[in-house]
C-alpha positions, 0 to 999 in steps of 0.5 A: 569423084562421084558420090555413090550411094550405099543403095547402088545395086548394080553397074553394067554397060548396055546399049539402048535398042529401039522397039515399036516406038519405045526403047529397051535396055538389055540387062545381063543375066548375071545381074539377076543370077547374082541377085542384083535385081529381080524380074518384075521389081521396079528400079531407078536407073541412072544413064551415063554416056559411056563413049566407045569401048576400046579394045586393042589386039596384042599386035596393036598394044604397042601403038595406042593410036591404033585403038579400035572401037567396038560397038554392040552391033559388031559383037555376038551377045551369046559369046564373051565380049573379050578374047584371050590375048586382047588388051583392054583399058579397064576401070576396077570397080570393086575388090572381090572376096579373094582380094582381086580387082573386079572390072566390068567391060561390054555388057557388064562382063566381069574381068578379074584384075589381080592386085587391082584396087577400086578406081584404078584404070590399068591396061590389062591383057586377057589371059583366060576367058570363061562364059561369065568371067575373064582373068587378066594381068596388068600390062600397064598400071594406072599411071596415077598410081606410079 
């Protein structure tokens, strides 16, 4: 497991955009709204290759070989990156104040996972979608916890 320093302020997923010979990383508004970062301040950023984010519709959930890759170009950044009924493989990053697991998916969008613990990697079904958070239920627990 990776040693994460106490000074870690934020973890989110984003894409690298090209801009006039430079590059831009889009930071989700929630990161500023929840005081993880402040505009104008300087931060040290670690870049980790995420691979493809996978989403499966409920008709595909029984067949894991039917996974569909979702890229930033295929999504509308003004809408939540998940929809009710979708099946996602997530990693629980933390536990919230109410004791539920917190996972983040595309663009740092938060998914609440009841009974999820940090490090769990369950398969969840999105049950309710709001603009800044979704609520899910575990449909397949992390096989490492069985």
